[in-house]
Backbone as CSV, one residue per row, in Angstrom:
resi,resn,N_x,N_y,N_z,CA_x,CA_y,CA_z,C_x,C_y,C_z
1,MET,48.044,-40.684,13.014,47.664,-39.754,14.072,46.129,-39.650,14.244
2,SER,45.806,-39.818,15.430,44.328,-39.739,15.752,44.010,-38.307,16.216
3,PHE,42.858,-37.846,15.702,42.429,-36.417,16.148,40.920,-36.413,15.766
4,ALA,40.320,-35.428,16.439,38.879,-35.131,16.218,38.755,-33.557,15.924
5,ILE,37.756,-33.264,15.225,37.416,-31.890,14.876,36.089,-31.493,15.505
6,ARG,36.093,-30.346,16.110,34.956,-29.846,16.836,34.927,-28.357,16.789
7,ASP,33.772,-27.772,17.213,33.679,-26.180,17.263,34.588,-25.848,18.445
8,ALA,35.194,-24.643,18.224,36.137,-24.114,19.291,35.198,-23.496,20.319
9,THR,35.663,-23.401,21.569,35.086,-22.772,22.621,36.035,-21.584,23.111
10,VAL,35.464,-20.663,23.867,36.314,-19.641,24.394,37.519,-20.190,25.160
11,GLU,37.346,-21.371,25.787,38.387,-21.979,26.494,39.496,-22.499,25.680
12,ASP,39.380,-22.661,24.363,40.366,-23.089,23.420,41.191,-21.889,23.005
13,LEU,40.838,-20.677,23.297,41.519,-19.529,22.730,43.090,-19.554,23.085
14,PRO,43.401,-19.732,24.360,44.862,-19.800,24.606,45.720,-20.835,23.851
15,ALA,45.083,-21.937,23.545,45.766,-22.872,22.666,45.865,-22.494,21.233
16,ILE,44.720,-21.926,20.745,44.727,-21.277,19.362,45.679,-20.155,19.330
17,ASP,45.729,-19.326,20.314,46.730,-18.232,20.292,48.169,-18.752,20.364
18,ALA,48.425,-19.721,20.993,49.817,-20.296,21.102,50.191,-20.761,19.663
19,ILE,49.330,-21.412,18.989,49.615,-21.993,17.658,49.886,-20.802,16.762
20,TYR,48.943,-19.746,16.786,49.093,-18.603,15.946,50.356,-17.822,16.334
21,ALA,50.694,-17.625,17.617,51.903,-16.920,17.950,53.140,-17.477,17.419
22,HIS,53.166,-18.840,17.345,54.335,-19.480,16.825,54.584,-19.055,15.341
23,GLU,53.487,-18.990,14.555,53.542,-18.677,13.113,53.886,-17.171,12.978
24,VAL,53.267,-16.269,13.909,53.645,-15.001,13.890,55.153,-14.677,14.071
25,LEU,55.661,-15.364,15.067,57.050,-15.191,15.407,58.090,-15.851,14.505
26,HIS,57.641,-16.913,13.865,58.708,-17.797,13.184,58.261,-18.042,11.668
27,GLY,57.143,-17.677,11.247,56.668,-17.975,9.864,56.108,-16.858,9.133
28,VAL,55.737,-17.128,7.929,55.141,-16.071,7.031,53.710,-16.572,6.566
29,ALA,53.041,-17.595,7.234,51.691,-17.913,6.851,50.741,-16.846,7.404
30,THR,51.187,-15.985,8.260,50.422,-14.742,8.546,51.404,-13.533,8.527
31,PHE,50.952,-12.484,8.142,51.819,-11.240,7.979,51.645,-10.420,9.323
32,ASP,50.926,-10.879,10.248,51.064,-10.237,11.640,52.439,-10.342,12.036
33,THR,52.803,-9.442,12.826,54.177,-9.335,13.299,54.275,-9.362,14.928
34,GLU,53.082,-9.300,15.606,52.951,-9.296,16.928,51.882,-10.306,17.245
35,PRO,52.071,-11.268,18.267,51.084,-12.143,18.605,49.784,-11.465,19.138
36,ARG,48.620,-12.111,18.971,47.474,-11.556,19.348,47.356,-11.481,20.922
37,ARG,46.813,-10.415,21.372,46.554,-10.263,22.868,45.222,-10.876,23.207
38,PRO,45.032,-11.462,24.431,43.749,-12.237,24.770,42.536,-11.449,24.529
39,GLU,42.492,-10.147,24.666,41.272,-9.302,24.259,41.035,-9.315,22.807
40,GLU,42.110,-9.334,22.047,41.909,-9.424,20.593,41.389,-10.717,20.154
41,SER,41.752,-11.783,20.766,41.274,-13.115,20.488,39.773,-13.176,20.867
42,ARG,39.459,-12.791,22.017,38.048,-12.796,22.380,37.148,-11.941,21.364
43,ALA,37.610,-10.868,20.978,36.899,-9.987,20.017,36.755,-10.791,18.624
44,TRP,37.841,-11.327,18.186,37.794,-12.106,17.041,36.743,-13.274,17.150
45,PHE,36.870,-13.951,18.263,35.884,-15.087,18.497,34.475,-14.621,18.431
46,ALA,34.162,-13.449,19.116,32.887,-12.872,19.146,32.423,-12.459,17.773
47,LEU,33.309,-11.865,17.035,32.925,-11.403,15.620,32.497,-12.672,14.808
48,LEU,33.304,-13.807,14.922,32.941,-15.035,14.144,31.604,-15.549,14.578
49,ARG,31.363,-15.556,15.867,30.029,-16.049,16.374,28.966,-15.161,15.922
50,GLU,29.082,-13.767,16.020,28.059,-12.882,15.585,27.775,-13.020,14.155
51,ARG,28.692,-13.347,13.256,28.476,-13.466,11.956,28.143,-14.921,11.491
52,GLY,28.057,-15.868,12.449,27.712,-17.241,12.128,28.772,-17.968,11.338
53,LEU,30.107,-17.583,11.547,31.163,-18.157,10.829,31.817,-19.141,11.757
54,PRO,32.313,-20.304,11.240,32.952,-21.338,12.077,34.357,-21.101,12.472
55,LEU,34.552,-21.538,13.698,36.082,-21.655,14.166,36.033,-22.993,14.643
56,ARG,36.910,-23.865,13.996,36.947,-25.253,14.390,38.291,-25.542,14.933
57,VAL,38.417,-26.584,15.839,39.673,-27.028,16.313,39.909,-28.473,16.097
58,ALA,41.144,-28.897,15.852,41.475,-30.335,15.835,42.130,-30.607,17.161
59,CYS,41.692,-31.712,17.769,42.228,-32.069,19.104,42.787,-33.478,18.994
60,ASP,43.865,-33.836,19.689,44.444,-35.051,19.607,43.674,-35.931,20.745
61,ALA,44.031,-37.174,20.862,43.423,-38.182,21.662,43.376,-37.655,23.119
62,ALA,44.284,-36.828,23.528,44.350,-36.320,24.932,43.468,-35.044,25.073
63,GLY,42.875,-34.607,23.920,42.057,-33.342,23.959,42.768,-32.097,23.760
64,GLU,44.126,-32.157,23.427,44.857,-31.003,23.247,44.583,-30.446,21.820
65,VAL,44.524,-29.176,21.777,44.266,-28.488,20.443,45.501,-28.416,19.681
66,ILE,45.512,-29.005,18.409,46.658,-29.135,17.737,46.627,-28.435,16.382
67,GLY,45.398,-27.830,16.057,45.273,-27.119,14.871,43.871,-26.475,14.971
68,TYR,43.728,-25.460,14.077,42.371,-24.830,13.959,42.230,-24.242,12.625
69,ALA,40.983,-23.991,12.397,40.537,-23.441,11.044,39.352,-22.405,11.251
70,SER,39.292,-21.439,10.463,38.221,-20.497,10.592,37.785,-19.956,9.239
71,LEU,36.561,-19.503,9.096,36.136,-18.568,7.907,35.915,-17.169,8.600
72,SER,36.448,-16.265,7.898,36.385,-14.826,8.288,35.780,-14.032,7.271
73,PRO,35.131,-12.899,7.601,34.508,-11.982,6.578,35.734,-11.515,5.612
74,TRP,35.382,-11.524,4.312,36.425,-11.018,3.337,36.526,-9.494,3.504
75,SER,35.400,-8.805,3.705,35.281,-7.386,3.757,34.063,-7.011,4.589
76,PRO,34.055,-5.887,5.226,32.866,-5.485,6.018,31.722,-5.037,5.102
77,ARG,32.069,-4.673,3.907,30.994,-4.148,3.023,29.928,-5.262,2.659
78,PRO,28.607,-4.755,2.753,27.615,-5.775,2.651,27.618,-6.598,1.312
79,ALA,28.048,-6.075,0.268,28.013,-6.890,-0.967,29.032,-8.090,-0.944
80,TYR,29.973,-8.059,-0.040,30.847,-9.071,0.066,30.488,-10.131,0.990
81,SER,29.245,-10.018,1.540,28.738,-11.014,2.575,28.785,-12.470,2.061
82,ILE,28.750,-12.703,0.769,28.750,-14.086,0.097,30.152,-14.602,0.068
83,THR,31.141,-13.865,0.515,32.487,-14.326,0.430,33.189,-14.472,1.806
84,ALA,33.928,-15.482,2.047,34.675,-15.637,3.263,36.050,-16.057,2.965
85,GLU,36.960,-15.793,3.871,38.317,-16.126,3.778,38.689,-17.301,4.646
86,THR,39.439,-18.302,4.221,39.845,-19.469,5.025,41.130,-19.086,5.757
87,SER,41.254,-19.671,6.910,42.513,-19.592,7.683,42.705,-21.000,8.357
88,ILE,43.902,-21.558,8.241,44.117,-22.925,8.782,45.605,-22.743,9.377
89,TYR,45.663,-23.147,10.603,47.011,-23.150,11.348,47.095,-24.432,12.133
90,ILE,48.267,-25.094,11.922,48.539,-26.381,12.672,49.730,-26.215,13.529
91,ALA,49.731,-26.854,14.685,50.809,-26.710,15.581,52.112,-27.268,14.930
92,ALA,53.261,-26.459,15.027,54.473,-26.805,14.279,54.893,-28.247,14.423
93,ASP,54.703,-28.815,15.521,55.100,-30.223,15.667,54.149,-31.274,15.330
94,ARG,53.075,-30.821,14.731,51.951,-31.750,14.330,51.685,-31.623,12.761
95,ARG,52.512,-30.911,12.066,52.211,-30.795,10.556,52.521,-32.067,9.815
96,GLY,51.861,-32.233,8.703,52.193,-33.326,7.781,51.346,-34.634,8.158
97,GLY,50.529,-34.491,9.021,49.673,-35.721,9.395,48.161,-35.676,8.970
98,GLY,47.891,-34.872,8.028,46.550,-34.768,7.558,45.602,-33.913,8.220
99,ILE,46.074,-33.232,9.224,45.217,-32.319,10.048,44.684,-31.167,9.239
100,GLY,45.660,-30.554,8.436,45.231,-29.448,7.640,44.184,-29.865,6.559
101,ARG,44.390,-30.858,6.002,43.494,-31.386,4.970,42.067,-31.606,5.673
102,ALA,42.023,-32.288,6.758,40.732,-32.558,7.363,40.057,-31.249,7.834
103,LEU,40.857,-30.342,8.379,40.227,-29.041,8.744,39.717,-28.278,7.530
104,LEU,40.377,-28.308,6.392,39.890,-27.543,5.209,38.604,-28.321,4.669
105,GLU,38.637,-29.574,4.660,37.442,-30.180,4.209,36.282,-29.883,5.108
106,ASP,36.504,-29.945,6.419,35.466,-29.564,7.373,35.000,-28.095,7.154
107,LEU,35.928,-27.312,6.939,35.645,-25.823,6.828,34.721,-25.669,5.588
108,ILE,35.038,-26.316,4.442,34.229,-26.265,3.202,32.898,-26.792,3.456
109,ALA,32.715,-27.843,4.191,31.435,-28.332,4.555,30.649,-27.411,5.340
110,ARG,31.207,-26.694,6.196,30.612,-25.704,7.077,30.146,-24.444,6.196
111,ALA,31.012,-24.077,5.227,30.735,-22.991,4.317,29.530,-23.259,3.503
112,GLU,29.400,-24.473,3.089,28.298,-24.969,2.174,26.916,-24.899,2.919
113,GLU,26.933,-24.866,4.247,25.742,-24.711,5.087,25.324,-23.301,5.326
114,ARG,26.133,-22.393,4.839,25.844,-20.897,5.068,25.494,-20.247,3.748
115,PRO,25.063,-18.991,3.873,24.823,-18.254,2.577,25.976,-17.680,1.969
116,LEU,27.041,-18.540,1.712,28.242,-18.137,1.122,28.272,-18.687,-0.281
117,GLU,28.987,-18.014,-1.206,29.109,-18.351,-2.605,30.633,-18.564,-3.000
118,LEU,31.457,-17.916,-2.258,32.890,-18.022,-2.622,33.767,-18.076,-1.371
119,LEU,34.751,-18.973,-1.394,35.830,-18.882,-0.416,37.137,-18.442,-1.042
120,LEU,37.795,-17.679,-0.360,39.114,-17.176,-0.816,40.236,-17.667,0.215
121,ALA,41.415,-17.806,-0.369,42.542,-18.087,0.525,43.690,-17.145,-0.089
122,ARG,44.399,-16.496,1.002,45.563,-15.701,0.701,46.722,-16.491,1.304
123,ILE,47.645,-16.973,0.487,48.837,-17.824,0.873,50.088,-17.156,0.367
124,GLU,51.036,-17.044,1.308,52.302,-16.550,0.974,52.937,-17.468,-0.176
125,SER,53.520,-16.807,-1.173,53.884,-17.563,-2.381,54.825,-18.797,-2.149
126,GLY,55.584,-18.678,-1.118,56.460,-19.845,-0.727,55.768,-20.986,0.021
127,GLY,54.576,-20.815,0.313,53.856,-21.847,1.166,53.300,-22.898,0.137
128,ALA,54.181,-23.669,-0.390,53.798,-24.662,-1.453,52.823,-25.712,-0.901
129,ALA,53.102,-26.196,0.339,52.178,-27.187,0.998,50.806,-26.705,1.044
130,SER,50.602,-25.471,1.554,49.421,-24.866,1.710,48.586,-24.627,0.439
131,ILE,49.439,-24.195,-0.577,48.841,-23.931,-1.883,48.277,-25.249,-2.443
132,HIS,49.168,-26.325,-2.338,48.808,-27.638,-2.901,47.530,-28.179,-2.196
133,LEU,47.535,-27.951,-0.830,46.318,-28.356,-0.073,45.090,-27.754,-0.555
134,HIS,45.085,-26.467,-0.795,43.935,-25.760,-1.287,43.554,-26.218,-2.746
135,ILE,44.473,-26.360,-3.605,44.206,-26.758,-4.896,43.646,-28.272,-4.881
136,ALA,44.110,-29.074,-4.096,43.502,-30.466,-3.955,42.026,-30.424,-3.435
137,ALA,41.700,-29.271,-2.710,40.380,-29.287,-2.136,39.491,-28.341,-3.095
138,GLY,39.957,-28.224,-4.349,39.041,-27.635,-5.315,39.287,-26.039,-5.467
139,PHE,40.231,-25.514,-4.887,40.552,-24.051,-5.029,41.265,-23.884,-6.304
140,ARG,41.205,-22.764,-6.888,42.052,-22.520,-8.115,42.743,-21.172,-7.889
141,PRO,44.043,-21.176,-8.367,44.713,-19.922,-8.244,44.085,-18.775,-9.191
142,VAL,44.011,-17.567,-8.672,43.493,-16.506,-9.476,44.384,-15.347,-9.678
143,GLY,45.523,-15.330,-8.911,46.503,-14.209,-9.202,47.482,-14.128,-8.061
144,THR,48.460,-13.366,-8.286,49.528,-13.059,-7.333,49.698,-11.556,-7.030
145,LEU,49.730,-11.323,-5.776,49.955,-9.966,-5.325,51.422,-9.891,-5.028
146,HIS,52.224,-9.091,-5.754,53.607,-9.056,-5.719,54.040,-7.993,-4.780
147,GLY,54.939,-8.433,-3.852,55.638,-7.592,-2.893,54.691,-6.774,-2.032
148,VAL,53.683,-7.459,-1.478,52.597,-6.756,-0.692,52.881,-6.837,0.721
149,GLY,53.902,-7.482,1.212,54.216,-7.540,2.665,55.737,-7.661,2.886
150,ARG,56.227,-7.235,4.037,57.559,-7.403,4.442,57.507,-8.025,5.871
151,LYS,58.273,-9.085,5.925,58.464,-9.744,7.132,59.843,-10.422,7.242
152,PHE,60.459,-10.357,8.332,61.807,-10.846,8.558,62.783,-10.362,7.511
153,GLY,62.577,-9.107,7.112,63.434,-8.454,6.167,63.257,-8.896,4.752
154,ARG,62.189,-9.654,4.512,61.970,-10.106,3.140,60.650,-9.525,2.554
155,LEU,60.693,-9.171,1.256,59.532,-8.708,0.586,58.808,-10.028,0.096
156,LEU,57.533,-9.994,0.464,56.668,-11.298,0.259,55.536,-11.075,-0.781
157,ASP,55.383,-12.119,-1.558,54.219,-12.136,-2.491,53.096,-13.063,-1.846
158,VAL,51.864,-12.837,-2.351,50.744,-13.540,-1.891,49.954,-14.125,-2.996
159,GLU,49.679,-15.415,-2.932,48.796,-16.072,-3.970,47.414,-15.883,-3.512
160,ILE,46.472,-15.698,-4.447,45.062,-15.786,-4.035,44.398,-16.907,-4.803
161,LEU,43.670,-17.639,-4.039,43.010,-18.804,-4.508,41.525,-18.748,-4.202
162,GLU,40.733,-19.292,-5.059,39.267,-19.116,-4.803,38.612,-20.542,-4.972
163,ARG,37.423,-20.724,-4.332,36.663,-21.881,-4.536,35.135,-21.451,-4.492
164,ARG,34.589,-21.706,-5.653,33.099,-21.503,-5.707,32.339,-22.613,-5.039
165,LEU,31.289,-22.186,-4.275,30.452,-23.228,-3.580,29.415,-23.637,-4.527
166,PRO,28.864,-24.776,-4.254,27.905,-25.543,-5.266,26.698,-24.681,-5.678
167,ARG,26.191,-23.785,-4.706,24.986,-22.989,-5.115,25.258,-21.807,-5.944
168,SER,26.587,-21.521,-6.294,26.942,-20.370,-7.051,26.690,-20.729,-8.484
169,SER,26.659,-19.635,-9.339,26.588,-19.919,-10.717,27.675,-19.180,-11.434
């Protein structure tokens, strides 16, 4: 599968929202239960821009957005400014082709260009592929939050993984 990774633009938001909405409505990679409204997406996009955090998209040969990845603030408290959370979503019909791996590697490279020291990932405990993807990229499991969310009538656990960036000690 041929694809390219680039910075997202505001014009990409409808495609990003469609990928995310599918997971909101059918999966547990996000604990959101309602798809984002366009104004929420624009606010999220503006926040990432304001904070200098990347939002990257993978596009197929025709230019269609088939996945995206972002770094988001872990917390609004100033002491946490050295920490960001990863998010990666791939269109349901494009999974398994290496897009997630490429986006995560790209995200890590972008993180290393910023004044960040730690990346965190919160992954629903049943998300074995996502957990393995992060471990292969140098993340390590640091704990499980038990029963922290309920979606589709199920109580869900979340695995927390972290990856120190090179400048950290």
